[in-house]
MINUVEX-783800 format. One record per residue (C-alpha): residue number from 0; residue in three letters; chain; z, y, x. Coordinates in pm, whole numbers, plus 50000, padded with zeros to 5 digits. Each point is the difference from the previous one (the first is absolute). Layout:
N
(NUM; "ALA"; "A"; (Z; Y; X)) ...
//
This chain:
83
(0; "UNK"; "A"; (94618; 98017; 38525)) (1; "UNK"; "A"; (49945; 49657; 50024)) (2; "UNK"; "A"; (50082; 49932; 50316)) (3; "UNK"; "A"; (50382; 50139; 49970)) (4; "UNK"; "A"; (49997; 49738; 49756)) (5; "UNK"; "A"; (49950; 49701; 50234)) (6; "UNK"; "A"; (50362; 49976; 50128)) (7; "UNK"; "A"; (50182; 50008; 49677)) (8; "UNK"; "A"; (49721; 49747; 49853)) (9; "UNK"; "A"; (50059; 49751; 50294)) (10; "UNK"; "A"; (50360; 50067; 49974)) (11; "UNK"; "A"; (50043; 49928; 49603)) (12; "UNK"; "A"; (49801; 49761; 50047)) (13; "UNK"; "A"; (50268; 49737; 50222)) (14; "UNK"; "A"; (50271; 50166; 49802)) (15; "UNK"; "A"; (49854; 49923; 49605)) (16; "UNK"; "A"; (49989; 49599; 50192)) (17; "UNK"; "A"; (49650; 50021; 49921)) (18; "UNK"; "A"; (49978; 49869; 50322)) (19; "UNK"; "A"; (50153; 49706; 50007)) (20; "UNK"; "A"; (50172; 49807; 50260)) (21; "UNK"; "A"; (50121; 49695; 50167)) (22; "UNK"; "A"; (49863; 49828; 50280)) (23; "UNK"; "A"; (49630; 50191; 50168)) (24; "UNK"; "A"; (50277; 50311; 49877)) (25; "UNK"; "A"; (50196; 50028; 50337)) (26; "UNK"; "A"; (49870; 50364; 50188)) (27; "UNK"; "A"; (49672; 50052; 50164)) (28; "UNK"; "A"; (49881; 49693; 49786)) (29; "UNK"; "A"; (49626; 50009; 49893)) (30; "UNK"; "A"; (50176; 49980; 49682)) (31; "UNK"; "A"; (50103; 50302; 49948)) (32; "UNK"; "A"; (49770; 50216; 50191)) (33; "UNK"; "A"; (49684; 49879; 49777)) (34; "UNK"; "A"; (50144; 50066; 49729)) (35; "UNK"; "A"; (50162; 50379; 50123)) (36; "UNK"; "A"; (49584; 49985; 50056)) (37; "UNK"; "A"; (49895; 49934; 49707)) (38; "UNK"; "A"; (50239; 50315; 49811)) (39; "UNK"; "A"; (49821; 50202; 50276)) (40; "UNK"; "A"; (49701; 49903; 49925)) (41; "UNK"; "A"; (50011; 50122; 49652)) (42; "UNK"; "A"; (50087; 50378; 50172)) (43; "UNK"; "A"; (49664; 49947; 50230)) (44; "UNK"; "A"; (50269; 49973; 50271)) (45; "UNK"; "A"; (49967; 49527; 50092)) (46; "UNK"; "A"; (49750; 50094; 50292)) (47; "UNK"; "A"; (49903; 50221; 50323)) (48; "UNK"; "A"; (50135; 50294; 50105)) (49; "UNK"; "A"; (50349; 50025; 49647)) (50; "UNK"; "A"; (50031; 49674; 50027)) (51; "UNK"; "A"; (50071; 50037; 50289)) (52; "UNK"; "A"; (50213; 50238; 50058)) (53; "UNK"; "A"; (50227; 49849; 49754)) (54; "UNK"; "A"; (49951; 49661; 50113)) (55; "UNK"; "A"; (50223; 50224; 50325)) (56; "UNK"; "A"; (50199; 50144; 49715)) (57; "UNK"; "A"; (50159; 49711; 49927)) (58; "UNK"; "A"; (49955; 49803; 50362)) (59; "UNK"; "A"; (50267; 50297; 50158)) (60; "UNK"; "A"; (50164; 50100; 49640)) (61; "UNK"; "A"; (50171; 49595; 49873)) (62; "UNK"; "A"; (49777; 49703; 50247)) (63; "UNK"; "A"; (49835; 49952; 49646)) (64; "UNK"; "A"; (50362; 49853; 49871)) (65; "UNK"; "A"; (49942; 50123; 49591)) (66; "UNK"; "A"; (50376; 49941; 50018)) (67; "UNK"; "A"; (50081; 50269; 50297)) (68; "UNK"; "A"; (50351; 50182; 49969)) (69; "UNK"; "A"; (50026; 50246; 50215)) (70; "UNK"; "A"; (50449; 49949; 50036)) (71; "UNK"; "A"; (50036; 50430; 50061)) (72; "UNK"; "A"; (49836; 50079; 49747)) (73; "UNK"; "A"; (49885; 49972; 49666)) (74; "UNK"; "A"; (49637; 49872; 50123)) (75; "UNK"; "A"; (49842; 49740; 49849)) (76; "UNK"; "A"; (49686; 49786; 49985)) (77; "UNK"; "A"; (49678; 49980; 50222)) (78; "UNK"; "A"; (49985; 50380; 50042)) (79; "UNK"; "A"; (50363; 50060; 49992)) (80; "UNK"; "A"; (49999; 50265; 49724)) (81; "UNK"; "A"; (50337; 50131; 49935)) (82; "UNK"; "A"; (50152; 49963; 49653)) 
//
């Protein structure tokens, strides 16, 4: 069950403004990766196979850009979740 919450918790982290902003927050920045890994770690996904899978999904979906938006749908965020 907790595994299903990880993407939502991470996207919510950035949507609520907790992810901060400003310098160093560009797509793929180490700041974004570090913050995502910190949230994922709370669910036991911050290392190993879980982190590798999560990292690969984020890379493919949004290139680590928390502000990513799909112009042909309502998909937004790191995981391109449909709003």
